[in-house]
Every structure is written in structure tokens, then in C-alpha cells.
C-alpha positions in Angstrom: 20.7 41.2 68.6 23.5 43.5 66.1 23.9 46.6 65.9 25.0 48.2 62.9 25.4 51.9 60.6 22.6 50.3 58.0 20.5 47.5 57.6 20.6 46.8 53.6 17.5 45.1 52.8 18.1 43.1 49.3 21.1 41.7 48.5 20.6 42.4 44.2 23.2 44.5 42.8 21.5 47.3 44.2 22.1 46.4 47.8 25.4 45.1 47.5 26.4 48.2 45.4 25.4 50.4 48.1 27.0 47.8 51.2 30.1 47.7 49.2 30.7 51.7 49.0 29.2 51.8 52.6 32.0 48.9 54.2 34.6 50.8 51.7 34.2 53.9 54.1 34.5 52.6 57.4 30.7 52.0 58.0 29.3 48.7 59.6 26.6 47.0 57.7 25.1 44.1 57.2 22.4 42.8 53.9 20.2 41.1 54.6 18.8 38.5 51.9 16.5 35.9 50.7 17.7 34.1 47.6 14.9 35.7 45.5 16.6 37.7 42.7 14.2 38.5 40.2 17.1 37.3 37.3 17.3 34.2 38.9 15.9 31.9 35.5 18.3 33.9 33.2 21.1 32.0 32.4 23.4 35.4 31.9 23.5 39.0 31.9 23.7 41.3 29.8 24.9 45.1 29.1 27.0 45.7 32.6 30.2 46.7 31.4 33.2 44.3 32.2 30.4 41.8 32.9 28.4 41.2 30.2 27.8 37.4 29.6 27.9 36.0 33.3 25.5 34.3 34.5 23.6 36.3 37.6 24.2 33.7 40.3 28.0 34.3 39.5 27.9 37.8 39.3 26.2 38.2 42.9 28.7 35.8 44.6 31.5 38.2 43.5 29.7 40.9 45.0 29.1 39.4 47.9 32.8 38.5 48.7 34.0 42.0 48.3 31.4 43.1 50.4 32.5 40.9 52.9 36.4 42.4 51.9 35.8 45.4 53.4 33.8 44.0 56.7 30.2 43.7 55.2 28.2 41.2 56.3 25.8 39.3 54.6 22.6 37.3 55.8 20.8 34.9 54.6 17.8 35.5 55.7 14.2 36.9 55.2 12.9 40.5 56.9 9.5 40.0 58.1 10.0 43.5 59.8 11.7 46.3 59.8 10.2 49.3 62.1 11.4 52.5 63.8 13.2 52.8 66.7 14.0 55.4 69.3 17.7 55.3 67.5 17.0 53.8 64.4 15.9 50.9 63.1 14.9 47.3 64.0 14.8 44.3 61.4 13.1 40.9 62.4 13.9 38.2 60.2 13.5 34.3 59.4 16.5 32.8 60.8 15.2 33.8 63.7 17.8 36.6 64.4 17.2 40.6 65.2 19.6 44.0 63.8 19.1 47.2 64.3 20.5 50.3 62.2 21.0 53.9 61.8 19.7 54.2 58.8 18.0 52.0 56.0 18.2 50.5 52.7 15.2 49.1 50.8 17.4 47.3 47.9 13.6 44.6 47.7 13.7 44.7 43.7 10.3 44.1 42.1 7.7 40.8 40.9 7.2 40.5 36.8 3.5 39.7 37.1 2.9 38.4 34.1 0.1 37.5 31.5 -2.2 33.9 32.4 -1.3 32.2 28.8 0.0 28.3 29.6 3.5 28.0 29.4 4.5 31.7 30.6 6.3 30.6 34.1 7.7 28.1 32.3 9.6 30.2 29.8 10.6 33.4 31.5 13.7 34.2 31.8 14.8 31.1 29.0 12.6 32.1 25.5 9.5 34.5 27.3 11.6 37.7 27.7 11.0 41.1 28.5 14.1 43.2 27.3 15.4 44.2 23.9 18.5 45.3 24.9 19.0 42.6 27.9 18.3 39.8 24.9 17.8 40.9 21.9 21.2 40.6 20.5 20.8 37.2 21.7 17.9 36.1 19.4 18.5 38.8 16.7 17.9 37.9 13.2 15.1 34.7 14.3 11.5 34.5 14.4 10.5 37.0 17.1 6.6 37.7 18.9 5.8 39.9 21.3 2.7 39.3 23.2 -0.2 42.6 23.4 -2.2 44.4 22.0 -1.8 48.1 24.5 0.7 51.1 23.8 3.9 49.1 25.0 3.1 46.3 23.7 3.7 48.0 20.1 6.3 50.2 21.2 7.9 46.9 22.2 7.2 44.9 19.1 8.7 48.3 16.9 11.8 48.3 19.2 12.5 44.9 18.5 12.0 45.3 14.6 16.0 46.6 15.4 17.2 43.0 16.1 15.0 41.2 13.1 13.0 41.6 10.3 10.5 38.6 11.3 8.8 40.4 14.5 4.7 39.4 15.2 2.6 40.8 17.2 0.1 38.7 18.5 -2.8 40.9 19.8 -5.3 38.2 21.4 -8.6 39.1 21.3 -7.9 43.2 21.8 -7.1 45.4 18.6 -4.6 47.7 18.4 -5.2 51.3 17.7 -4.9 53.1 14.3 -1.9 54.9 14.8 -0.2 52.3 16.5 -0.9 49.8 13.4 -0.1 51.9 10.6 3.2 52.3 12.2 3.1 48.7 12.7 2.6 48.0 9.4 5.8 50.4 8.1 8.1 49.0 10.1 7.6 45.7 8.7 6.0 44.3 12.2 2.6 41.5 11.4 -0.2 41.6 13.0 -2.2 38.6 14.1 -5.2 38.4 15.9 -7.3 35.7 17.5 -6.5 34.5 21.2 -3.6 32.5 22.2 -3.9 29.4 23.9 -0.4 28.4 25.2 2.8 28.7 24.0 3.8 25.2 21.6 7.4 24.2 23.5 9.3 20.8 22.1 12.5 19.3 23.8 12.3 22.3 25.9 12.6 25.0 23.7 9.8 26.9 22.6 9.2 26.3 19.0 5.6 28.8 18.9 2.6 30.1 19.7 -0.6 27.8 19.5 -3.9 30.4 18.9 -7.1 29.1 19.8 -8.2 27.9 17.1 -5.6 25.2 16.7 -2.4 27.2 14.2 0.4 26.9 16.0 3.1 30.4 14.3 6.1 29.3 14.5 8.5 31.7 16.4 11.8 31.0 17.9 11.5 33.6 21.0 9.0 36.0 22.6 8.8 39.3 24.4 6.1 40.8 26.7 5.9 43.6 29.3 5.2 42.1 32.0 3.1 44.5 35.0 5.6 45.5 37.5 4.2 45.1 41.2 7.3 46.4 43.6 8.5 44.7 46.5 7.3 47.3 48.9 5.7 45.8 51.9 8.5 47.0 54.4 8.1 50.6 53.1 4.8 50.5 52.9 4.8 49.3 56.7 7.3 52.2 58.0 4.9 54.7 56.1 6.8 55.6 53.3 4.7 57.6 50.8 4.1 56.7 46.9 2.9 58.2 43.7 0.1 57.4 41.9 1.2 54.4 40.2 2.1 53.0 43.3 6.1 53.7 43.4 8.1 55.2 46.0 8.7 59.0 46.2 12.3 59.4 46.4 15.3 62.3 46.1 17.5 61.6 43.3 19.2 59.7 45.4 17.1 57.3 46.8 15.6 59.5 50.4 12.3 58.3 51.2 9.4 60.4 53.1 10.3 58.5 55.8 13.8 59.8 57.7 16.4 57.8 58.1 15.1 55.3 55.0 16.2 55.4 51.3 15.3 53.2 48.2 17.7 51.6 45.3 16.6 49.1 42.4 13.9 48.4 41.1 11.9 49.1 44.8 11.8 52.5 43.4 12.5 52.1 39.9 11.3 49.8 37.8 13.1 51.0 34.5 15.9 49.7 36.0 18.3 47.3 34.6 21.3 45.7 36.4 23.8 48.2 35.8 21.1 50.6 36.1 21.2 49.4 39.8 23.9 49.2 40.3 24.5 52.7 40.0 20.9 53.7 42.2 23.0 51.8 45.1 25.9 53.3 44.8 24.1 57.0 44.9 22.4 55.7 47.8 24.8 54.5 49.6 26.7 57.9 49.6 23.8 59.8 50.5 23.4 57.6 53.5 26.6 58.3 54.4 26.6 61.8 54.4 23.4 62.2 56.3 25.3 59.7 59.3 28.5 61.7 59.3 25.8 65.0 59.4 24.4 63.0 62.5 27.8 62.3 64.2 29.3 65.7 64.2 26.0 66.7 65.8 26.8 64.5 68.6 30.0 65.5 68.6 28.9 68.7 69.1 26.4 68.1 71.8 27.0 69.5 75.1 26.8 65.7 76.3 29.6 64.0 74.4 31.9 62.2 75.3 33.7 61.9 72.1 37.4 63.0 72.5 
């Protein structure tokens, strides 16, 4: 069993950023990562100053190297569970090891729950996309589509029109409300109704949307707003409270309702992009270190302290 100041569960942008700050603050830390980043299907990440266009795997490898340069540890394993102990927390890992820490940061990310349409999962991160700010530039001026008819899908289509003059909202069997319909027409977004049967793909490239009536509407890329589901099992098991929408309650620096537990990145913020998640990891790390300093002072002032 290894003992640390902080256990960091998750080695994405949030977890690695926190690890870097804490390691540079001379805290003993370990990053526990199962190796399944959310953006793994994407060939490039964008919007991260000085790292725009970098392959996500290259980005994470560089982050790990920086953390290890300052003495931080990285373990390639999943955290099966994390339990609270008298002195902090203990994590049981998939490789049979355990690790204990005074504090824990959950940077476990989220899952994208996609529509149940044939071909969706296979195209995810390639030409089936979710964020115009992340991918809009790469598909600018191309024939684009958006799947869905709810408020989020309408807003997505209205936003995406900024990158292309040829945008279609595929509403399936649902109908768009009147205000949304009027806004789409005013913005120059076309509306195609009818159930979507599948995605049309040729030579590993999206070529259109196949409707149930057999019509194929040509498109070069599609956007969809997936349902975001936090990877919050460890947080729930630790007793962290969530709000009415299912996301963890936290202060501005990621502190949860359970003493000693912080959250950063998509595990607590579904809207966080890579650069945002890295910032949240940094803020959480500073908050955690401040909490540890306060505890260190309390221990030093204790009558039984042996510090000199």
C-alpha cells in the first residue's frame, strides 16, 4: 500500500493539470487512470491555446511526462472503489494494488449517451460531432446536419449556421416548436422531417443521412447533442450530494459536500472543454493544497505534535 497527500482519480486534462500543480507544490500525488479518455475517438483537439490541433493522445502523454518530471506518480489502472478511512481515503485498484491519500480529487469525466441510430457510434468523433467550437472550423462551408428536434438541437443548428450556409435540422418523427421553427427559417436552416434510419457511409466517410422512406440526404458531417452522463459512481458511493439534474454539488473550486473530496472537469461540469477542464483541475489543486496546509498547521499546533 502506498500513501499520498492526494489521490487523483482520472488522468485527463483536469486530473493531470491538478497533478502538475500539486506536484510543483511538493505534494505527494498519484494519478490513477484507466486509459479511456472521452476524446479518444477524435483525431485532434482544438481551442486549447498553444496546443490547437494536437492529437489527444499526444497531449495526455505530454501531461503525464510533465507530472512525472516533478515526482508525481501515474498508475495505469481503474479505481474499483474509494472508501473513507480514519486518516483520509483508500482506493482499491484493478491491478490489485491499493493507494491511500489524505484527500481525493475525482476527475472521472462523463459518458456521451448517443441516439440509437445505426452507424452513430462508429462515426462518433470522426464526422459525427458534438461541439461547433471544437470542430466547426474543420467542416466550415460544407453541407452539415444536426440530429434532433428539442430545444438543444434547434439551438445547435442555429449556432452551426455560423460555420456553413448549408445546414439541415433532421427532426426525425418529432416536431419543432413554432418559435424554434421561425428562428430556423429566419437563419436559413432547412428542416427535414421523417424518421432517420441510419447514416450513409462510403469508404469510411459519411456521405448522408438515410431516412426511413429510402431517401438519402447528402451531408458531409453531422452534429448531435448527446445526453451527458457523469461518471459519478465513486462520488455517489462516497456520499457526495448532487443537484436536481444529477450533477455533483460543488463550490467554485470543486469542493464537494463530503470533506476531503473534490471534483474537476467533466465529472462535475458537462460543458467543460479540454482547456476549461484543465483550469478547473488547477483551481481544485490550489484549493486542496490550501486545505492540506490548514491541516498541517493544526497538526503542528497539536500538543502531541513531534514537529520542530
